[in-house]
N, C-alpha and C positions, 0 to 999 in steps of 0.2 A: 697267274699271269707270267708269261715267258720273259726272262731277262734278256735285254738287248745285247747282242754281240755283233760287232762289226769286224770284218777282216778287210785287209787292204791288199790290192793286187795291181800290178801294172797292166793296163789294158792290152798290151801287146803279148802278154803271156796267154797260153792256151786256156780256154774255159774248161772247167771241170765240174762234175756233178756236185762236188762239195762246196761250190761257190754260192749256192743258193741264188738269191736274186742279185743280179749284177747291175750296179748303178754307177754310171759315169758321172763324176763330179767335177769335170773340167768345163770351162766356158767354151772352148774350141774343140771341134771334133779332132781326134788324133790323126796326125798326118799319115797318109799312105795306108790307112786301115779301112777296109770295107765294113759296112754295117753287118754283113753276114759273118765275117770273120771275128768281129769284135764281140758278137753275141751279147749286146747290151740290152737289158730288159727295160731300163728307164734312164733317161738323160736329164739330170737336174742341173742345168746351166746356171741357174740363179743361186745355187748353193756354192758356186765357185767364187774365188776372189774377183773383184772388179778388174777391168782391163788396166786401170791405172795402178792398182796395187800389184797385180801380176807383173807388169812391166817394171815397176820400182824394185820389186824383190829380185827378179832376174835370176833366181836360184843361186844367189850369192850366200854362202854359208854364214858370213858375218851379219847378214840381215835377218836370219831366221827368227830370232826371238822377237824382234820388232815386227816382222811380218805376221807372226802369230797374234800379237796384240791387235794389230790393225785389222786382221782378218776376223778375229773374234768380234770386234766392234761392228764390222760389216754384217756378220751373221746375226748379231743381236738386234741390229737395226732394220735390215731390209729383207731378211730371208726366213722369217718366222714360219711361213706357210710350208716351205720345203723342209725345214727342220722338223716340223710337226709330222709331215708325211714320212720322213725317214724314221722317226721314232715309232710311228704307227706301224710301218712295214716291218720293222725289226722285231716287233712283238709277235709277228705271225710267221716269220721266215728268217733264215740266216741271210745276212746282207754282206755283199762284197763291194766295197767302195773302189771304183776303178779310177786310175789317173794315168797320165801319159808321160809325166816328167821322168828324166833319167835318174834323178836322185831319189833313192828309196827311203831315205830317212827324213828328208826335208822337202815335203811337197804338201799341197793343199789337202789331199786325202788324209795324211797323217794328222795335220792340224784339225781337220774337221772331226776325225775320230776322237781326238782329245777334247774338242769342244763338246761333243756329244756325251763325254764321260764314259766312253766305252773302252 
């Protein structure tokens, strides 16, 4: 069985053949980006943080660790179906988790990859 490997990429970066399956993991569609240009294969809105958590975090660096804890709790509670889907897909193909945040180190795709143990 293939080992799961996820890579992370900002959705505004150009798609490449090495991306494999491109999966958007944001709740909102990225501003100013057409579906054609984004080249998203799958949009898993429900794997993104809730609106309340996203607004609370507001990409403030000092809230990052607490954001991860709260987000992991949400993932454990509400999003089991999408998590199973991600794990199933990654066994068949390389997966690139796409996000739109400006912070490359502290965003929901980074936290989701950590949650998945990849």
